[in-house]
N, C-alpha and C positions, 0 to 999 in steps of 0.2 A: 348339504351335508352329501345329497344323492349326486351331485355335479362333482364334488369333490374327491369322492372315492370311485367314482367311475360306474356307481350302480346302474344297471341297465332294467331295472324293474320298475313298473310304474309307482308313482307316490301320489298320495292326496293330502291336502291339508285342509281342515275345516274348523269353522269356529260356530257356536251354535249358543251362544251365552251361557247360562249356568246348565245346559244340556248337552254342551259338547263332548263329555265323554260318553253317553248314552248314543249320542248320534255317531260318532266316531267306531263306535262297537258295531252298530247296525251296519254302518258302511264296510267294515271289516268282515262281517259275516256274509255280507251281499257279494262281495268279491271271492269268499271261498265258496259260495254257492254257484257262483260264475265260472268255477274251474281255477282259481289260484291255489295253489298246493300248500301255502302257508302265507299268512299276514302279519307283521308287525305292527301292533297298534301302541302308539306312543302317546302319552297326555301328560301335559304339564303345563303349569302356571306359577308365576311370580308376583311379587309385590306390585300392585297397579299404582301407577302414578299419574300426574298430570291430568289432563281431560278425562282420561279413561276412568281414573279413580272416581269420579263423580257419578258414573252409572253403571261400573262393574267394580265392586269392592273385592280386593283379594290381598292378603298379607301372606309373607313368607315366601317360601319356596316348595313346592309339591311336584313331584312327577311319578309316573308308574307306565309299567309296560307288560304287555302280553303276547306271547306267540301263539297265535291261532292257527293249527293245523287241520287240515281236511281228514287226515288218518287219524285215529284214535292212537295213542300211546298209553303203554302201562303205567298204571298208578296216576294219571292224569284224567280229570273230569272231561266228560262230554259236554259241550254247553248248547243249550238252545233258548231262542229267546221269542218273546210274543210282546208286540207292542199293544197297550191296554189304554183304555180311559181311566182316569182318576190320579191321584197324586202318589208319589212314593212316600214312604214313611220316613220321618226325618231321622238321618243318620245318627248313630250313637254307640258305635262299635269301639272297640279298643284304638283303632287307628286315627278315628275322628277326633279322639281328645288331643292328639297331637298336631292337627291340621284344620281345625274347624274353619279358621279365618281364610282359607285358600280358596279360590273359585272352583279349583279342580277337585276338591273334597267331595264331590259327588259320585266319585268313582270309588272311595275308602269303602262302602258296603260290599261291594264285590270283593276285594280283596280281604276283608273280614271274613266274607262267607267262604272263601278259597282255603284260608288259613285254619278254620273250624271245620272244614268238610261238610258245611251246609249244602242243603239242596235245592233252596229257592232265595233268591234276593231281587228287589225291584229298586230299579234306579230312576231318577228324575229324567224325562225325556222330552222335556217342553211343556208349554203351558197344559195342563189337564191331561198330560200324557206320562205313563210310566212305561219302564221296559222290565217286564217280568223276565229274569233269567233262571233258568233250570239247569242245574249241575248234577249231572249221573255219573256218580262215583263208582259204578260197576263195569 
């Protein structure tokens, strides 16, 4: 896509099994900390087939995107993150009911928290790790 539209900004693609969204979010936050003005984080997955389906189950189609910016914007929360030891609580929000079988469903607790103006959410970030996100709405 970036080549097709002549985009000159850097692009990163990563895969981290069931922690792909949290790892991608950490990468995006690191880019902001390293002076990027804004980062577009896009996460998606589709129905797994062939040999991949034996090791990584995924059903349906699910995608989400966030524009993360260095400068605060009125009405938008400020996001900070802490990588912790432990497991994230299993998702159970309104969005999860629609896409629970998709491998990218790990991102849905953040979108549920954004919709409900919640202040804390924990995402699965890998074996024995979770990413605690703090949303400051002030």
